[in-house]
N, C-alpha and C positions, 0 to 999 in steps of 0.2 A: 316394544322392541321389534326387531326385524323378524320376518317370517323365515328367512334363510339362515339356518343354524350352522352351515358349513363354513361361512366366511365371517371373519370378525367385522364389527361395525365400521372400523376405519380402514378396511382393505382398499376401497376405492381411492381414498386420500393417499395412501402409500403408493399406489400404482401411478397416480396422476403426477406425483412429484419425484418419481423414482430416478429420472435422469437429470434432475436439476442440481447444479453445484454452484454455490455462491463463492465469488472471488472478491472478497471485500478489500483485500490489500493490494490489488493490482497496481494502483497508482503509487503506493509506497514502494512496492517492489521495483517498479520502473525507475523511480527517483533514486533509490538506493543503488541499483545496478549502474546508474550513470556514474557514480563515484567509484564503484568497484572496477569499472573497465578502463580507468585512466592510469593505472599503475600504482595506486596507493596501497599501503598495507591495510589489512582488515581494520586495524584499530584507527588508522588515519581516515579511512573511508567512512567508518562509523562516526567519527568525530565530525567530519564534513557534512554528513547527512544530518546529524543532530543540530549542527550549527545552522545549516540551511533551514531546517524546520523552525528553529528559534527565530531566525530572521523573518520568516514568513508570519509567524504567530504573534510575535511580540512587538516588532518595530512597525512604524508607519511609513517606511521608505517605499518609493515607487519600485517597480519591478526592475527597471534598468539599473538603478543604484544597487539593488540587492545582487543582481548578476555581476556587476562590476566588483563588488566586495568579495563574492565567492571566487571569481576568477583571479583576483589579486592574491587571495590566500593560496590558491592552487599554484600560482607562479612562484611563490616564495619558498 
């Protein structure tokens, strides 16, 4: 064990990472805010966000076609 009894063993680790904050969802927040700022209700904005996620994850369409589909839904 360590010779210094006044500090815990992991004190250096805590100090080294004290100012670190992970922002794992920044991309998701940006994408969701894009739908929030166009005048949709919360429920509709959430639907469009989930629809866009499904388009990206499930379909094999190119980016231009996906954008066209989302824009078409927003116009109706």
